[in-house]
Each structure stands twice: as C-alpha cells, then as structure tokens.
C-alpha positions, -999 to 999 in steps of 0.1 A, spaced: 0 0 0 25 25 -12 25 44 -43 52 51 -68 36 82 -84 52 115 -77 34 132 -49 20 166 -55 13 193 -30 -11 181 -4 -13 147 -19 -15 115 2 22 106 0 30 139 17 8 131 47 20 116 79 -7 89 79 -27 74 51 -55 55 69 -71 51 103 -86 17 108 -110 2 134 -112 -36 136 -134 -58 158 -166 -77 160 -197 -71 140 -227 -75 164 -251 -81 135 -232 -111 121 -225 -127 155 -197 -152 162 -181 -169 132 -152 -193 137 -120 -181 122 -112 -210 98 -78 -197 90 -68 -195 127 -82 -230 133 -62 -242 103 -31 -225 118 -37 -244 151 -40 -277 133 -8 -272 113 10 -260 144 -2 -292 162 12 -312 133 45 -294 136 46 -303 173 37 -339 167 4 -336 186 -16 -364 170 -46 -361 193 -52 -325 182 -49 -336 146 -73 -365 150 -99 -342 165 -101 -320 134 -137 -314 124 -155 -291 100 -174 -275 128 -163 -263 163 -132 -273 180 -146 -287 213 -111 -296 226 -104 -259 233 -120 -236 257 -145 -213 239 -128 -182 254 -95 -194 239 -109 -200 205 -105 -175 177 -134 -159 158 -135 -139 127 -127 -102 130 -138 -75 106 -127 -41 95 -155 -20 110 -144 13 95 -114 29 77 -108 65 68 -105 77 41 -122 51 19 -94 49 -6 -62 67 -17 -51 66 -53 -14 63 -43 -21 36 -17 -52 14 -23 -67 0 8 -63 -38 11 -90 -47 35 -82 -84 38 -45 -79 44 -51 -51 70 -77 -71 89 -54 -102 89 -24 -83 102 -43 -61 127 -58 -91 144 -37 -122 133 -54 -144 158 -89 -131 151 -112 -119 179 -103 -128 214 -127 -130 244 -120 -124 280 -139 -122 313 -134 -100 343 -108 -123 358 -86 -122 328 -58 -98 320 -71 -72 296 -42 -48 293 -39 -32 259 -13 -46 236 7 -27 209 22 -43 178 31 -33 143 32 -49 109 44 -43 74 29 -48 40 52 -53 10 38 -47 -24 49 -64 -56 72 -35 -66 90 -38 -33 75 -7 -17 64 -10 19 36 4 41 37 3 79 8 -4 102 7 3 140 -20 -14 160 -33 -10 196 -55 -39 207 -78 -34 237 -109 -50 252 -145 -37 253 -174 -51 272 -198 -71 250 -232 -55 250 -248 -78 225 -270 -104 242 -268 -125 211 -231 -129 214 -232 -135 252 -258 -162 247 -238 -178 219 -207 -179 242 -227 -196 270 -240 -221 245 -205 -229 233 -195 -234 269 -223 -259 275 -213 -278 244 -177 -277 255 -184 -290 290 -206 -317 276 -177 -328 253 -153 -328 282 -176 -348 304 -181 -374 277 -144 -377 271 -138 -382 308 -163 -410 310 -150 -426 278 -114 -427 290 -101 -425 325 -67 -415 312 -81 -383 298 -73 -360 327 -66 -324 334 -33 -325 314 -51 -323 281 -73 -295 294 -45 -275 308 -26 -277 275 -54 -259 258 -51 -229 281 -30 -200 269 -30 -180 300 -34 -185 338 -20 -208 364 -26 -243 352 -14 -257 385 -45 -244 403 -75 -266 399 -99 -239 411 -85 -213 387 -86 -239 359 -123 -244 364 -129 -207 363 -111 -205 330 -134 -232 316 -167 -217 327 -188 -188 317 -221 -178 332 -240 -150 315 -256 -140 347 -224 -139 367 -195 -130 343 -188 -100 322 -177 -108 287 -151 -87 269 -140 -88 232 -109 -75 215 -110 -44 193 -81 -26 177 -73 8 163 -46 12 136 -27 39 118 -12 31 84 17 52 74 42 54 45 72 57 69 80 37 101 73 64 127 67 37 153 72 58 184 50 86 173 21 63 162 23 44 194 19 75 215 -10 88 193 -29 55 196 -23 52 234 -36 87 239 -68 78 219 -72 48 241 -68 68 273 -94 93 261 -118 64 256 -112 49 291 -110 81 310 -138 92 333 -138 126 316 -145 131 279 -116 143 258 -112 181 252 -124 176 216 -143 148 198 -120 120 187 -129 128 151 -109 161 155 -77 143 164 -81 116 138 -89 141 111 -59 162 122 -34 133 119 -49 121 86 -51 154 67 -33 182 85 -1 166 98 25 164 70 55 142 68 85 160 83 109 171 56 143 153 54 166 165 81 138 182 101 117 174 131 79 179 135 56 183 164 19 175 162 -7 170 188 -24 140 203 -54 141 227 -34 151 257 2 157 248 23 169 219 41 142 198 75 147 182 90 128 153 121 134 132 134 124 98 171 120 89 187 142 63 197 132 28 233 124 38 223 104 69 213 68 75 177 61 65 149 64 90 146 36 115 123 40 145 124 5 160 145 5 192 177 -16 186 181 -17 223 152 -41 226 167 -63 198 200 -66 216 183 -72 250 162 -99 235 189 -118 216 222 -107 231 251 -93 211 267 -126 201 234 -142 189 224 -110 170 257 -109 151 252 -146 142 216 -140 129 228 -109 111 254 -130 93 227 -155 83 206 -126 69 236 -113 49 241 -147 33 204 -149 25 195 -180 45 161 -190 58 154 -170 90 125 -181 112 118 -159 142 97 -174 170 80 -155 198 47 -152 217 48 -114 212 40 -99 178 59 -67 185 90 -87 194 89 -104 160 87 -70 143 114 -54 165 140 -81 158 131 -83 121 132 -46 115 162 -42 137 183 -67 118 172 -55 83 180 -19 93 216 -29 100 221 -42 65 227 -7 51 237 -1 23 222 -35 12 185 -44 13 167 -77 19 154 -89 -15 134 -120 -7 103 -130 13 99 -107 43 69 -115 66 78 -106 102 43 -117 113 32 -148 94 -6 -150 91 -23 -184 92 -31 -183 55 6 -181 46 19 -208 69 28 -230 39 56 -204 32 77 -221 58 82 -250 34 93 -229 5 128 -237 -8 138 -200 -10 154 -175 13 130 -159 37 128 -139 69 95 -147 87 81 -145 122 59 -172 137 39 -167 169 43 -193 195 16 -204 220 23 -201 257 33 -235 272 44 -249 239 73 -272 240 98 -259 215 117 -292 213 87 -308 197 84 -281 170 90 -297 136 110 -272 116 115 -274 79 143 -298 70 166 -272 55 204 -271 60 205 -233 58 177 -226 83 184 -202 112 158 -207 140 156 -178 165 137 -184 197 134 -148 209 116 -155 242 141 -180 254 173 -163 241 182 -192 219 192 -197 183 199 -227 160 225 -219 133 228 -234 99 257 -258 91 291 -244 82 282 -208 87 312 -185 78 322 -160 104 317 -123 98 350 -105 91 368 -93 122 340 -107 143 358 -104 177 368 -67 171 334 -60 157 317 -74 188 341 -55 210 332 -22 194 295 -28 196 299 -38 233 315 -5 240 286 14 226 261 -8 245 279 -3 278 279 34 274 241 32 274 240 7 303 230 -23 282 248 -56 290 262 -71 258 249 -106 268 214 -93 267 187 -97 293 172 -130 302 140 -116 316 121 -128 286 130 -165 293 104 -184 314 130 -205 331 152 -175 337 123 -156 352 115 -185 376 152 -186 387 153 -149 391 122 -149 413 136 -176 435 168 -157 440 150 -125 448 127 -142 473 158 -157 491 174 -122 492 143 -106 506 139 -133 533 175 -129 543 176 -100 568 213 -98 569 220 -90 533 209 -54 533 176 -59 516 147 -41 533 114 -60 532 93 -31 543 94 6 550 97 3 588 124 -19 604 138 -25 638 174 -13 639 184 -39 665 171 -67 643 188 -53 612 222 -51 629 219 -81 653 251 -102 653 275 -73 652 298 -72 682 301 -34 683 263 -31 682 260 -57 709 282 -36 733 263 -5 724 230 -22 730 242 -34 764 253 2 772 220 16 761 201 -9 782 221 2 813 214 39 806 177 33 799 179 42 762 156 22 738 161 17 701 128 27 683 117 18 649 126 41 621 112 47 587 134 44 557 120 60 526 133 70 492 145 106 489 118 131 481 137 144 451 138 110 435 100 105 442 91 138 427 111 132 395 91 142 364 79 109 348 73 127 315 109 140 315 122 105 322 102 92 292 116 119 269 151 112 281 147 75 275 133 81 240 163 104 232 187 77 245 171 52 223 174 74 193 211 81 200 218 44 206 200 35 174 221 58 153 254 49 169 249 12 165 239 16 129 270 38 123 292 10 136 276 -16 112 276 9 83 313 16 90 322 -21 86 307 -22 51 323 11 42 357 -3 52 351 -37 35 338 -23 2 356 10 0 371 1 -35 341 -17 -49 337 8 -78 370 -3 -92 355 -38 -99 322 -27 -114 320 -36 -151 300 -10 -171 301 -24 -207 268 -11 -220 266 23 -236 229 30 -228 203 18 -203 181 0 -229 209 -22 -242 220 -30 -206 185 -40 -196 182 -62 -227 214 -81 -220 213 -79 -182 213 -117 -177 241 -124 -200 264 -96 -189 290 -97 -160 286 -66 -139 312 -72 -112 347 -87 -114 343 -111 -85 376 -129 -90 397 -97 -90 377 -84 -60 383 -115 -39 420 -115 -48 423 -80 -34 407 -89 0 425 -100 31 425 -138 34 404 -139 67 376 -122 48 374 -147 19 351 -173 35 324 -147 41 329 -125 11 330 -154 -14 294 -163 -3 282 -127 1 290 -115 -34 268 -143 -48 237 -130 -30 208 -112 -46 212 -82 -23 248 -76 -35 237 -81 -71 209 -55 -67 234 -32 -51 257 -34 -81 228 -30 -105 218 2 -88 253 14 -92 253 8 -129 218 23 -133 230 55 -115 248 66 -147 215 70 -165 190 79 -137 189 93 -102 210 73 -76 193 50 -52 191 68 -18 210 41 0 237 41 -27 240 79 -26 247 79 11 271 50 9 291 65 -19 294 98 0 309 79 30 334 62 7 344 97 -6 351 108 30 373 78 36 393 86 6 398 121 17 412 110 51 428 77 42 444 75 7 455 40 -1 461 17 -30 439 -14 -33 470 -37 -32 479 -25 3 446 -35 19 450 -54 52 426 -69 78 434 -42 104 402 -33 121 393 4 119 367 17 144 339 41 135 348 78 140 313 94 134 294 82 165 294 116 183 285 135 152 256 112 144 242 114 179 244 152 179 224 155 147 196 135 163 197 154 195 196 188 178 165 178 158 147 165 188 156 194 211 148 222 186 116 215 167 116 227 131 79 225 122 46 224 141 15 210 126 -20 226 129 -37 220 162 -67 197 162 -99 217 160 -137 214 160 -152 199 129 -186 205 113 -201 174 129 -237 163 134 -251 169 168 -259 138 188 -235 114 170 -202 102 184 -215 105 220 -188 98 246 -193 66 266 -165 55 289 -148 22 279 -163 21 244 -146 34 213 -173 55 196 -187 50 161 -170 78 142 -187 102 118 -176 91 84 -187 123 68 -161 144 85 -133 118 81 -139 108 45 -121 137 30 -96 164 42 -97 201 39 -95 215 3 -69 241 15 -48 238 47 -40 275 46 -55 290 77 -55 325 62 -73 313 31 -100 297 52 -104 329 72 -108 349 39 -134 324 27 -153 328 60 -152 366 56 -165 364 21 -193 341 31 -203 366 58 -203 394 32 -225 374 8 -250 367 35 -251 404 44 -256 413 8 -285 388 3 -301 401 35 -300 437 23 -314 428 -11 -344 411 5 -353 440 28 -384 457 16 -382 495 17 -406 522 6 -402 534 -30 -391 568 -19 -364 554 4 -354 525 -18 -317 526 -29 -302 510 -59 -287 475 -54 -251 470 -43 -239 458 -77 -255 489 -93 -238 512 -67 -205 495 -73 -208 499 -111 -219 536 -107 -191 544 -82 -166 526 -103 -177 545 -134 -176 578 -115 -141 570 -104 -131 560 -139 -145 593 -152 -127 612 -126 -95 595 -136 -99 602 -173 -96 640 -174 -122 667 -182 -156 654 -194 -170 661 -229 -193 692 -232 -224 670 -234 -218 656 -199 -226 675 -167 -196 688 -149 -181 660 -129 -171 664 -93 -137 659 -79 -128 627 -59 -128 646 -26 -162 662 -35 -176 627 -42 -164 614 -8 -177 645 10 -211 641 -6 -215 605 5 -203 613 40 -227 642 43 -256 621 33 -246 595 58 -245 620 86 -278 637 76 -295 603 82 -288 605 119 -301 641 122 -334 633 105 -342 607 132 -361 623 160 -373 608 192 -411 613 198 -425 629 229 -435 607 259 -472 618 255 -473 604 219 -462 569 229 -492 550 216 -488 516 201 -492 529 166 -467 557 171 -442 532 187 -445 509 157 -441 537 132 -412 552 150 -394 519 153 -399 512 116 -385 546 106 -356 541 129 -348 507 113 -351 522 79 -327 549 87 -302 525 102 -304 503 71 -299 533 48 -269 545 69 -253 511 68 -258 508 30 -242 542 26 -212 533 47 -208 500 28 -211 519 -5 -184 544 5 -161 515 16 -166 496 -17 -161 528 -36 -128 536 -18 -116 500 -23 -123 501 -60 -105 534 -63 -74 522 -45 -73 489 -65 -75 509 -97 -47 532 -86 -25 503 -77 
C-alpha cells in the first residue's frame, strides 16, 4: 500500500498517515469461527507432533479448546478515508495483520491490558507500508453474542464430560494444555477459565485501532494510539471529539521534511518525530536496544550474518511486537544493502505454507504459551536459522562462515552498548526458566535480613544489625542507661520521588534514538571499510540503459575474481558467499543504473561515505589489510539526532472542532465510539488558515448582501442594489481619472467632493431621526417610530458600505 507516483502538493504521500482503521466484532453477524486461525492451530499441532489434536479435526467447532481461547472472525469496522489513489486500501490484508489471531474473548478475571504491535505490507514493486496497532478489550453489550458464548461453553463442557467417561486417562493434562494464560497448577482457577455464566460473568471482546503510514514512525504512532485509548477509558471526555484528532493526523499533519523534526498534537500531549537528512542513514524508529536485549550481542551478530548470506530465518515468539522489533532491527543494520526475498515478520495463518518454500525468507511465527519448542517440527533445510526470541536461543545453519573481524566488531558494539547501560549478553528476563530462577533468588534475598535488603518501610534497627559485636556492646550500654532503640522509617529521597515521569520518558526516548544511530553507524562503517574500493571492480560495458537492460542476464557486472584476490584472506570465506547473494547483485545493478538515472538513496549515502574515507585515508587497493578500523562518526551522528529533537523545526496545525452532526459520536467511557464518516472521509481543500479565514469573511459578506437585497423599503427610500452602486461608483471614479468630461456631460465632481457628498448624506440620516415625545407613545406611534428608525439605520449602513466599496475600487484601480 504504497504508491510510486510522484506526490503533488497536499497529496496522500506527503501526509503523515494514510489511513485510520478500526477492527473488531460485528454484532449483526454474530460469532463466526476463524477458519484460517483453526487451520493454523491444526498445522501447528502437526509441527509439534500432537496427534490427538490432529485426530480431532472437524469441519465445525473445536470442542477440545475452551471457547474463550478459540478464535473468531474479525472485521474491518471502519477505515478513513475510503481509498487513496497512491495507496489502495487492502481490507483483507489489513484485517489479517491487525488481528492475526482473530477476535479474542476475556472475562473480568482475565488480563485485559492493551497490547501494541506493528506490521508491514510489502507490495509487488518492493514498496512498503507500515501499520501500527493498539488492541484493547471492550465489554460485550450484545445479548446475542453473550448467549452464543454460553451455548458454546455448554457444548464444550458436555464434550469434556463425555471424554472423561470414555477414558479415565483423559485428565486435566489435556485440558491444561489448551489454556494459553493462567496458572494451570491451580484446579480452582482452571475451572474458572473453563466456565462462563452469562448472569455472573462480564464478557469482553478485543478491538483494535490502527494507523497506516508510509514511513515507520513507530514511536509517534504508538503515542498517538495510546492517547486515543486513554481518552476512551478516561472518566472525563476528551477536550475535543475523537474525530478532531483523527482528522488532524490524517489530513493536517504532513511528513517531516528530510533533516527536520515535526511536532503534532495528540489528545493530551504533543508528539515529536524526526526524519534523517539526505546524507544520513535512512529512517529507523524501531529500538535496537530491545533487539540486543532480547537476543544478546553474540546471537544477534550470528543472525545478522545469516541474513547477509540470505539463508532462511525463522523468528519465534509469543509477542508480535518482538517479532517486528527483531526483524526490522536486523534488516535496518544491512545498510547499504537491502533484503530482496520473502519478508513477513508476522506470518498469518493463511501463509503458513511459506515455511516449506525452498527460497530465502525472513519470517516470524507466533508461539503459544506453554508450547514445548523441542517438539516443534522445523523445515528440514540445512540453511535454516531458527531464532527463539523469548528463550534467548538460536539454532544456526551448518558451516556458517564468520563475519570478518568478528571479535573486534563485537568488542566495538559492546563499548557502545555499555555506554548506554545495556549488557552485551542481553537480558534473560524474557525467558520463562530465567524468570523463575530470578524470582527464587529475589525471594531468598528478601527473606535474608542480613544482606541489606529491606522487606518493608519500617524496620527495627536492632534486628537489622543483630550479630555485630560493636552493636551488641552499644546495645548493652543503652540498656544500662535506659535508652531504647525505636523503629525508624526508611523511605526514598523526596527528590527521587518527585522526578518528572514525563521527562524520564523523553530522556529514555532520546537515549534510544542516540543508541540506534550509533549502533547503525558501527555496522555501516564495517561495510564502508570492506567495500571502499568496490567501484573499481564494477563492469560497465553497456553504452545505454536500454541495451544494458536487454542483455542484463548475459552480462557480467562485477569482477568477482579480482575483487576477492584484493581482499585479506580472513575475509574470503564470508565474502565469497556474500557477493553471490541477490542483495549484493541488486546493489551493483543500482550502481550501474545510476549513470542513467537518479541514484538510489542508499547508494548515494554509501558513496558519499566512501568519498570521506578517501579524503582522510588515501591508499592503494593492493595495500589492503585486515586491520580493524573503528567508526569515528558516532558523536557527530548522535548530535544530529539530539539537535533535531531538542529544537523543533515544524509544528502541525492544532486539532480543532469539525462540522459534525449533533448527537452522534457520543462519549461513553470504555467504548470506542462510532466515528462520523462524513467528516473523516475527505480532508480540507486548503490547509492555509488565512485562506480559510478569507473564505469565511467572504461568506459573511455574501449573507449580508443577500439580506440587504431582500429587505423591503418604501419606494421613496429604496436605494439601488449594491452591484449597481459599485458599477456607478466605479464608473464615476473612472470618469474622474480620465480627465475633463466632454461638453455634453454634466460637470463631474472631484474625488474629494464625491467622498464628501457620501459622508454628508450618511451624517444627515442621523439628524433626521427624532425621538417622539412621551405623550405620543401610543402603540401605533411606537411601531411607526421603530420602523422609521430601522429604515434609517439600514440606509446609513448601506451608505457606509457603499463608501467602503467605492474607496476599495479606487485604490485597487490606482495600484
């Protein structure tokens, strides 16, 4: 959903966001099983070798699984605008990626925290569109759906009872395996998860709101969606209707220009985003910090090497956003190269067969909680790299060559990570086993009163220091003198408590931006050093682009043998494989095409960096060595980011009231309202505030003119129409400007005499208005007096308007 047409002023490609989407359940259609999601579960059961799940496949409902854990069809409830020429709306793809598991149901005892994830849609031409989704839960108000859920539970319980009677071996193990969340060790809690009573429980269903954008402004979109969600769940209605904020982000917030920052406004707080300049690394808003924390430095470099050599990469995690963060983070580090094959960070159920494709791919597969990874049947490919994100584990292909200068490379990245307080080995908090171990250790530390941990705010000083000889003697002395040791309160310093949380968030965001660009600079510097002389080996035999395109497959574009013979020997195992990849071939093709058309943006930035190296380090290709050279632009890159974020270059128009229908879009806490499509279908014809004010003034003048024309006056007091007065006054001014009149015409008056005449007539109107005596205040006299007074005021107003128009015409003619 991205266009290739050249964007014009105010066109969709110049806007920050292209679509706003709402997905959820359609109360009219009721509950429909998501066949694709059921198929996904079946295939996943096959991959895990679960024959019992496979044997229970039916064309109807899946009674083995709790109804609350089943998936149902979701639907795009609304999207605004309806369509954009540059970016046609793909309803099926958006619905599938917004809610990959379909609709989810919960009750009041379940966790219903909102979840954020993003996705990417790649079109046939390679262009990409980014989607950012916030999923939350709303209370189900449809009795039809609640009744259907209770019926499903009755059928489910009946099936469970029959299976228990049929086989005594069918116990709680099979039931617990079907539960995605909760403590399976607690029988009481397990029974709660497998029961729903319409008279006792409150049913909730998932709904999501989504922004679709041309560029990956992940942080800004996440903040905007979260503020919308807070406005819906807040006890107080938002300052403006939600339509005002959505209309603003769709039509009135532009893309920040390259090298500039932009501030626009959410429901409660301003939002800032920035865009790199033409000579900087391309935009990347996904935090690399999270990717390094999830995988660890060693694992990430290994996966990065597999991606460079175009192997099959399968990411595996329960969290959709983790899949996107790792996928986008690794592909971002490929600069100046770009991934050329299948790229599906979140693999929908309908595309599960892609895993068996014998081609390079980078895909993400969602895992179910409690799934045993060891039973997962992976494709039998020798070049498959399996990445278990949640458990900090990777399986590498056979005979993977090492990245050049790997040890020095890892050391340089470690230094950058440590500057930002990130351990190079990553954080094991995402691993289930590591979390259990950490909790056990923390519990032991808290229970140990001699290790300095404070279990509560108030402690007894004697108990804290008991066992110390010096304290024992002091305690004996205190007892003899009658002094008692009282409890004391240990609290955090007030300054730390009163720290501005908002400032902390802004500082953390700035740190992530700076860390992102510094890590990317380190990776880009490696490629700049390794391919500093690549242009010397590019073969440009064709004289024109047409002949080159015709003979592209038969022509040799890069002297691979000479290039490899020029490289240090430790580099050869990796480079000999890398120069055979499609991403390197595309890179060379872009270099050849640059002599006939505009350079690819990645290639332009990369070539400019090579030019800088040549200025500071002149060398002959034959003298190349494997000496590692660190990146020298880290500080400069971080300063560029900081300057843009600290000093805002552009500010978008504030959200404002729209011309909405009264009574629609009523605020109801906890429910996302049905938006008015009339005000969100199209944007303003002109975003110029001054032009809109001029149009409003003109409309006011038109109404005044129409009102004046329809006022009935007496024949003796009736004045000519405004158009006639304008024509007469314009003609008089024209005559005044042309010189002396011909003899047949009456003598014309000077311009000052004309102005004086109109002003005298206007003044005389007020003198002719006389107030009646009190004795004459009969109803008839009052009515007649009021009517004459109104007539006089109207005539005076018309005279003043006429003078104003006459003067305006005069000055416009003079100018």
